[in-house]
C-alpha positions as CSV (number, residue, x, y, z in Angstrom):
1,M,0.0,-0.1,0.0
2,S,1.5,3.3,-1.0
3,Q,1.9,5.9,1.7
4,T,1.1,9.6,1.5
5,T,2.4,11.9,4.3
6,F,0.8,15.1,5.6
7,T,1.3,17.4,8.5
8,A,-0.7,17.0,11.7
9,A,-2.7,20.3,11.0
10,P,-5.6,19.4,8.9
11,A,-6.6,21.4,5.9
12,A,-10.3,20.4,5.8
13,P,-13.0,21.5,8.3
14,P,-14.2,19.0,10.9
15,L,-17.4,18.3,9.1
16,G,-15.8,17.7,5.8
17,E,-15.4,20.1,2.9
18,P,-18.8,21.6,2.2
19,T,-19.6,22.0,-1.4
20,R,-22.8,24.2,-1.1
21,L,-24.1,26.6,1.4
22,F,-27.9,25.8,1.7
23,S,-27.6,22.2,2.9
24,V,-30.2,20.5,5.0
25,P,-28.0,20.8,8.2
26,F,-27.5,24.5,7.5
27,L,-31.2,25.1,7.2
28,I,-32.0,23.1,10.3
29,L,-29.4,25.0,12.3
30,N,-30.8,28.3,11.2
31,L,-34.3,27.3,12.1
32,S,-33.3,26.3,15.5
33,A,-31.3,29.5,16.0
34,F,-34.4,31.4,14.9
35,C,-36.7,29.8,17.6
36,S,-33.9,30.3,20.3
37,A,-33.6,33.9,19.4
38,V,-37.3,34.5,19.6
39,S,-37.3,32.9,23.0
40,F,-34.3,34.7,24.3
41,S,-35.4,38.1,23.1
42,T,-38.7,37.5,24.6
43,L,-37.2,37.4,28.0
44,L,-35.0,40.5,28.0
45,P,-37.6,43.3,28.0
46,L,-39.7,41.2,30.5
47,I,-36.6,41.1,32.8
48,S,-36.4,44.9,32.9
49,L,-40.1,45.4,33.5
50,L,-40.0,42.7,36.2
51,V,-37.2,44.4,38.1
52,V,-39.0,47.7,37.9
53,E,-42.6,46.6,38.7
54,Q,-42.0,43.8,41.1
55,T,-38.9,44.7,43.0
56,G,-39.0,48.5,42.6
57,G,-35.5,48.6,41.1
58,G,-34.1,51.6,39.2
59,D,-31.7,52.0,36.4
60,V,-28.7,50.4,38.2
61,A,-30.7,47.4,39.2
62,V,-32.0,46.9,35.6
63,G,-28.5,47.3,34.3
64,F,-27.1,44.5,36.6
65,A,-30.1,42.2,36.0
66,I,-29.7,42.2,32.2
67,S,-26.0,41.9,32.3
68,V,-25.2,39.5,35.2
69,F,-25.8,36.5,32.8
70,A,-22.3,37.3,31.4
71,V,-20.6,36.2,34.6
72,T,-21.6,32.6,34.2
73,A,-21.6,32.7,30.3
74,I,-17.8,33.4,30.6
75,A,-17.1,31.2,33.6
76,A,-18.8,28.2,32.0
77,R,-16.5,28.4,28.9
78,P,-14.0,25.8,30.2
79,T,-16.8,23.4,30.8
80,I,-18.3,24.2,27.4
81,G,-15.0,23.4,25.8
82,I,-14.5,20.2,27.6
83,L,-18.1,19.0,26.5
84,G,-17.6,20.3,23.1
85,D,-14.4,18.4,22.8
86,Q,-16.0,15.2,23.9
87,K,-19.5,15.5,22.3
88,G,-19.3,17.9,19.4
89,R,-21.1,20.9,18.2
90,R,-24.5,19.3,18.0
91,F,-24.4,18.4,21.7
92,L,-23.7,22.0,22.6
93,V,-26.7,23.2,20.5
94,V,-29.1,20.6,21.8
95,S,-28.1,20.6,25.5
96,G,-27.7,24.4,25.6
97,C,-31.3,24.9,24.3
98,L,-32.9,22.3,26.6
99,L,-31.3,23.6,29.8
100,T,-32.2,27.1,28.8
101,A,-35.8,26.1,28.3
102,L,-35.9,24.6,31.8
103,T,-34.3,27.7,33.2
104,T,-36.8,29.9,31.5
105,Y,-39.7,28.0,32.9
106,G,-38.1,28.5,36.3
107,H,-38.6,32.3,35.9
108,V,-42.1,31.7,37.1
109,W,-40.7,31.5,40.6
110,A,-38.7,34.7,40.2
111,D,-40.4,36.8,42.7
112,T,-37.4,38.7,44.2
113,Y,-34.4,40.4,42.8
114,A,-32.0,37.7,44.2
115,V,-34.1,35.0,42.4
116,I,-34.1,37.0,39.2
117,L,-30.4,37.3,39.3
118,L,-30.1,33.5,39.9
119,M,-32.1,32.8,36.9
120,R,-30.0,35.1,34.8
121,L,-26.9,33.6,35.9
122,L,-28.1,30.1,34.8
123,I,-29.4,31.4,31.5
124,G,-25.9,32.8,30.9
125,A,-24.2,29.4,31.3
126,F,-26.7,27.4,29.2
127,Q,-27.3,29.8,26.4
128,G,-23.5,30.2,26.0
129,A,-23.3,26.6,25.1
130,F,-25.9,26.9,22.4
131,F,-24.3,30.0,20.8
132,V,-20.8,28.7,20.7
133,G,-21.9,25.4,19.2
134,S,-24.2,27.0,16.6
135,A,-21.8,29.7,15.5
136,A,-18.9,27.1,15.1
137,M,-21.1,24.8,13.2
138,V,-22.3,27.6,10.8
139,S,-18.7,28.3,9.9
140,D,-18.0,24.6,9.4
141,L,-21.0,24.0,7.2
142,A,-20.1,27.0,4.8
143,P,-17.8,26.8,1.8
144,E,-14.8,28.9,2.6
145,H,-15.4,31.5,-0.1
146,R,-19.0,32.0,1.1
147,R,-18.3,32.1,4.8
148,G,-19.2,35.8,5.2
149,E,-22.6,35.1,3.4
150,A,-23.3,32.0,5.6
151,L,-22.7,34.2,8.7
152,S,-25.1,36.9,7.2
153,W,-27.8,34.3,6.8
154,F,-27.2,33.0,10.3
155,S,-27.5,36.5,11.7
156,V,-30.8,36.9,9.7
157,S,-32.2,34.0,11.6
158,I,-31.0,35.6,15.0
159,Y,-32.3,39.0,14.1
160,G,-35.5,37.6,12.7
161,G,-36.2,36.0,16.1
162,M,-35.1,39.2,17.9
163,A,-37.6,41.2,15.8
164,I,-40.6,39.4,17.0
165,G,-39.5,38.1,20.4
166,P,-40.1,41.3,22.5
167,G,-43.6,41.7,20.8
168,V,-44.4,38.1,21.6
169,G,-43.4,38.5,25.1
170,E,-45.4,41.7,25.7
171,A,-48.5,40.2,24.0
172,A,-48.3,37.0,26.2
173,R,-47.9,39.2,29.3
174,A,-50.9,41.3,28.3
175,W,-53.0,38.2,27.5
176,G,-52.1,36.6,30.6
177,D,-53.1,39.6,32.8
178,A,-56.4,40.0,30.9
179,S,-57.6,36.5,30.1
180,T,-56.1,34.0,32.7
181,A,-56.0,33.7,36.4
182,L,-52.1,33.6,36.2
183,D,-49.8,36.5,36.4
184,G,-49.0,38.0,33.0
185,F,-45.2,37.6,33.5
186,D,-45.6,33.9,34.3
187,V,-47.6,33.3,31.1
188,A,-44.8,35.1,29.1
189,F,-42.1,33.0,30.7
190,V,-43.9,29.8,29.9
191,V,-44.5,30.9,26.2
192,S,-40.7,31.8,26.1
193,G,-39.7,28.4,27.6
194,T,-41.9,26.5,25.1
195,L,-40.2,28.5,22.1
196,M,-36.8,27.3,23.5
197,L,-38.0,23.7,23.7
198,A,-38.9,24.0,20.0
199,A,-35.4,25.1,19.3
200,T,-34.2,22.0,21.2
201,A,-36.4,19.7,19.2
202,I,-35.3,21.1,15.9
203,G,-31.6,20.9,16.9
204,M,-32.0,17.3,17.6
205,L,-32.6,16.9,13.9
206,L,-29.0,18.0,13.1
207,P,-26.7,15.1,12.1
208,R,-24.0,14.1,14.4
209,E,-20.5,15.3,13.3
210,E,-19.4,11.7,12.6
211,S,-22.1,11.3,9.9
212,L,-20.9,14.4,8.1
213,L,-17.2,13.5,8.0
214,I,-15.6,12.2,4.9
215,P,-15.5,8.3,5.3
216,G,-12.1,6.8,5.6
217,P,-9.6,5.3,8.1
218,A,-8.1,7.4,10.8
219,P,-4.4,8.0,10.6
220,T,-2.2,6.9,13.4
221,P,-1.8,9.7,15.9
222,A,1.7,11.3,15.9
223,P,3.5,13.7,18.1
224,S,3.0,17.3,17.4
225,G,5.0,18.6,14.5
226,Q,5.6,15.1,13.0
227,A,4.1,13.6,9.9
228,I,1.5,11.0,9.9
229,S,0.2,8.8,7.2
230,S,-2.9,7.9,5.3
231,D,-3.5,5.3,2.5
232,S,-3.3,5.8,-1.2
233,S,-7.1,6.6,-1.4
234,G,-6.2,10.1,-0.3
235,T,-8.8,10.1,2.4
236,T,-7.6,12.0,5.4
237,F,-10.6,12.5,7.6
238,G,-12.5,9.6,9.0
239,A,-15.2,9.6,11.6
240,R,-13.0,8.1,14.1
241,Q,-10.8,11.4,14.0
242,L,-13.4,13.6,15.4
243,P,-12.3,13.3,19.1
244,S,-8.6,14.0,18.3
245,I,-8.6,16.3,15.3
246,A,-12.0,17.8,14.7
247,Q,-12.8,18.7,18.2
248,P,-14.6,22.1,18.7
249,T,-12.1,23.0,21.4
250,V,-13.2,26.2,23.1
251,F,-10.7,27.1,25.8
252,E,-7.2,25.8,24.8
253,V,-6.8,28.8,22.7
254,R,-3.7,30.2,20.9
255,S,-2.8,32.3,17.9
256,A,-3.1,30.8,14.4
257,D,0.6,30.4,14.0
258,E,1.4,29.0,17.3
259,P,1.9,25.2,17.3
260,P,-0.3,23.0,19.5
261,G,0.9,21.7,22.8
262,P,2.2,23.2,26.0
263,A,5.8,23.6,25.0
264,S,5.5,27.2,23.8
265,V,3.6,28.1,26.9
266,A,6.0,26.6,29.2
267,A,8.9,28.2,27.5
268,S,7.8,31.6,28.4
269,G,7.5,30.9,32.1
270,D,4.8,33.5,32.4
271,L,1.9,32.2,34.3
272,G,-0.3,35.3,33.2
273,A,0.5,34.7,29.5
274,T,-0.3,31.0,29.9
275,V,-3.7,31.8,31.3
276,M,-4.4,34.4,28.7
277,S,-3.3,32.2,25.8
278,R,-5.8,29.5,26.9
279,L,-8.6,32.0,27.5
280,F,-8.3,33.8,24.2
281,Y,-7.5,33.0,20.6
282,R,-5.3,35.9,19.7
283,H,-6.6,36.2,16.1
284,A,-10.1,36.8,17.3
285,V,-9.5,39.2,20.2
286,W,-9.4,42.6,18.1
287,P,-12.7,41.7,16.2
288,G,-14.2,40.7,19.5
289,V,-13.3,43.9,21.3
290,I,-14.7,46.0,18.6
291,L,-17.8,43.9,18.4
292,A,-18.3,44.4,22.1
293,M,-18.2,48.2,21.8
294,G,-20.8,48.1,19.0
295,I,-23.4,45.8,20.5
296,I,-23.7,47.6,23.7
297,I,-26.8,49.0,21.8
298,F,-28.6,45.8,22.7
299,P,-28.6,46.2,26.5
300,A,-29.6,49.7,25.9
301,L,-32.5,48.7,23.7
302,Q,-33.6,45.5,25.6
303,G,-33.1,46.8,29.1
304,F,-33.8,50.5,29.0
305,L,-36.2,51.0,26.1
306,P,-39.1,49.2,27.9
307,K,-38.4,51.3,31.0
308,L,-38.3,54.6,28.9
309,A,-41.5,53.6,27.2
310,A,-43.2,53.2,30.6
311,E,-41.9,56.4,31.9
312,T,-42.9,58.5,28.8
313,D,-46.0,56.7,27.6
314,L,-44.5,55.9,24.3
315,G,-46.9,53.0,23.7
316,D,-45.9,49.6,22.5
317,Y,-42.1,49.3,22.4
318,G,-42.4,45.9,20.7
319,T,-43.0,47.6,17.3
320,V,-39.6,49.3,17.7
321,F,-37.8,45.9,18.1
322,F,-39.9,44.5,15.2
323,L,-38.9,47.4,12.9
324,Y,-35.3,47.1,13.9
325,G,-35.2,43.3,13.5
326,M,-37.1,43.3,10.1
327,L,-34.7,46.1,8.7
328,V,-31.6,44.2,9.7
329,L,-33.1,40.9,8.3
330,V,-33.8,42.6,4.9
331,L,-30.4,44.5,4.8
332,R,-28.5,41.4,5.6
333,V,-30.1,39.4,2.9
334,L,-29.6,42.2,0.4
335,G,-26.1,42.9,1.5
336,R,-25.1,39.4,2.6
337,K,-22.0,39.5,0.2
338,L,-20.7,43.0,1.3
339,P,-18.4,41.8,4.1
340,D,-16.6,39.6,1.7
341,R,-16.4,42.4,-1.0
342,L,-15.8,45.5,1.0
343,G,-13.6,44.1,3.8
344,T,-13.7,44.6,7.5
345,T,-12.7,48.2,7.9
346,K,-15.2,49.8,5.6
347,T,-18.2,47.7,6.6
348,A,-17.5,47.9,10.4
349,T,-16.9,51.7,10.3
350,V,-20.2,52.4,8.8
351,A,-21.8,49.9,11.0
352,L,-20.4,51.5,14.2
353,F,-21.2,55.1,13.1
354,G,-24.7,54.1,12.4
355,A,-25.1,52.6,15.8
356,A,-23.8,55.8,17.5
357,L,-26.0,58.1,15.4
358,G,-29.1,56.0,15.9
359,M,-28.6,55.8,19.7
360,V,-28.2,59.7,19.8
361,I,-31.3,60.1,17.8
362,M,-33.4,57.8,20.0
363,G,-32.1,59.5,23.1
364,T,-32.6,63.0,22.1
365,F,-36.1,62.8,20.4
366,V,-38.1,60.7,22.9
367,T,-41.2,60.6,20.8
368,P,-42.6,57.7,18.7
369,F,-41.3,59.4,15.5
370,G,-37.7,59.9,17.1
371,L,-37.6,56.3,18.2
372,Y,-38.6,54.9,14.8
373,A,-36.1,57.3,13.0
374,G,-33.4,56.3,15.4
375,T,-34.3,52.7,14.8
376,V,-34.0,53.0,11.0
377,V,-30.5,54.6,11.3
378,L,-29.4,52.1,13.8
379,A,-30.5,49.2,11.5
380,L,-28.9,50.8,8.5
381,G,-25.7,51.2,10.2
382,G,-25.5,48.1,12.3
383,S,-26.8,45.4,10.1
384,L,-23.4,44.2,9.0
385,L,-21.2,44.7,12.0
386,Y,-21.4,41.0,13.3
387,P,-20.8,39.4,9.8
388,A,-17.9,41.6,9.0
389,L,-16.2,41.0,12.3
390,M,-16.9,37.4,12.4
391,V,-15.3,36.9,9.0
392,A,-12.3,38.8,10.3
393,A,-12.2,36.6,13.3
394,V,-12.0,33.3,11.4
395,D,-10.0,34.5,8.3
396,G,-6.9,32.5,8.0
397,V,-7.6,30.4,11.0
398,P,-6.9,26.6,10.4
399,P,-10.3,24.7,10.2
400,N,-9.4,22.6,13.2
401,E,-8.9,25.6,15.3
402,R,-12.0,27.6,14.0
403,A,-14.2,26.7,16.9
404,R,-11.5,28.2,19.2
405,A,-11.6,31.5,17.3
406,V,-15.3,31.5,17.2
407,S,-15.5,30.9,21.0
408,T,-13.2,33.8,21.7
409,F,-15.2,36.1,19.4
410,T,-18.6,35.1,20.7
411,M,-17.3,35.5,24.3
412,F,-17.3,39.2,23.6
413,F,-21.0,39.1,23.3
414,E,-21.1,38.2,27.0
415,L,-18.3,40.6,27.9
416,S,-20.3,43.4,26.2
417,A,-23.3,42.7,28.1
418,G,-21.5,42.1,31.3
419,I,-19.8,45.6,31.2
420,G,-22.5,47.2,29.1
421,G,-25.4,46.7,31.5
422,P,-23.7,48.4,34.5
423,I,-22.2,51.2,32.4
424,L,-25.5,52.0,30.9
425,G,-27.3,51.8,34.3
426,V,-24.8,54.0,36.1
427,S,-24.7,56.4,33.2
428,A,-28.5,56.8,33.3
429,W,-28.3,57.3,37.1
430,L,-25.6,60.0,36.8
431,V,-27.5,61.8,34.1
432,G,-30.7,61.5,36.2
433,A,-32.7,60.2,33.2
434,T,-33.0,56.8,31.4
435,V,-31.8,58.4,28.1
436,G,-28.3,58.5,29.6
437,A,-28.1,54.8,28.8
438,F,-28.6,55.7,25.1
439,Y,-25.9,58.3,25.0
440,A,-23.4,56.1,26.8
441,S,-24.0,53.4,24.2
442,A,-23.4,55.9,21.4
443,V,-20.0,56.9,23.1
444,C,-19.1,53.1,23.2
445,S,-19.8,52.7,19.5
446,L,-17.5,55.8,18.7
447,I,-14.8,54.2,20.8
448,G,-15.3,51.1,18.6
449,I,-14.4,53.0,15.5
450,V,-11.2,54.3,17.1
451,L,-10.2,50.8,18.1
452,L,-11.0,49.5,14.6
453,W,-8.7,52.1,13.1
454,I,-5.9,51.3,15.5
455,W,-6.3,47.6,14.8
456,Q,-6.2,47.9,11.0
457,R,-3.3,50.4,11.3
458,G,-1.3,47.8,13.2
459,I,-2.1,45.1,10.6
460,S,-1.0,47.3,7.7
461,R,2.2,48.1,9.6
462,A,2.9,44.4,10.2
463,G,2.5,43.7,6.5
464,P,1.9,40.3,4.9
């Protein structure tokens, strides 16, 4: 039998080389993500109102309640990584949704601020598993030259769910208060949990990673940096390789050009550097930081818009979320190829500036027209931020390390919420008005533009 040698770093993605974008697993994953997004976005405005109406909390209390989930979302990443290594992306998607659904039902007993915080902590850990698994799987299922488009479609599913979720939650709460003997909040939590169960059921239809791998014998494992062998058929990725090569490792994180194994870490002798190298995949840190600054608009909208609407009698805030989500959905469909064509700098700069301007308009003109005008600008600017930065986070990353880059990048979702909620709450308290949260969010987006330029300037100086 003739022998062909190849290096230990694989050149094909864990799920085999995809030949088309709209495969059945890709569509199933997006449908599951849509249901999950509806459920998750149903919760957020309800939490804000629950803190205000049931516990008498103010801006600072709202800020911490909507952001505390980030603590466990980040702390759970090592466990998520271990489970992902052992069980695969599908396991993270299904188990994350199921545990989130059960915790959402548990909100029925959230009668005090302490219990609300406990529920939010649990949600953070469980929803983080779903998001890491689904984001990594989307990248794996997409042909390399269409990865930006795939991420745009995935974000369409997320934003489509976010568009209708707040309205669903408010409608369920109003119906529960008017037509049942139950508390309206409890009815809304049951509806949200049921939607997450639907996401779980759909996720279970995803094929296991082993069934998507190119059939073939597994090469004999070799030490890092040595060659390993395959047979003359040229097949290099069998199902048995998933545990050792195609693992969606989440937390043993390093730069794309750093060889695996502990040697490079041990050589430095720097414990702090060791910890950081395992927590963050270097290639994805800058895109993640910039994303975090841009998406602080979400805790502003989800946590403080319902409070502002109640204070100023602005009416149904759910229509604002619906308009924003639908605009983002349409813009991402129409502009799904822009991140690949325009590049990160141009796309992200426009997105961040639009986010800042939209927040300023919404905070300055506190009328229905002002909110809708600000929402349009917000959607026009921010619709492509996530796809552009996600492409940058995984660009040039070896396929078997892509989940690590995705994990670091998506970790900044939690970091953004974790720092954003308190920043917005304290800002509103200092200003003496809820609109202070909107202005603080705009400032964060502008800081994101500065960081983007610093990052890109550093890349251009470094050269190819």
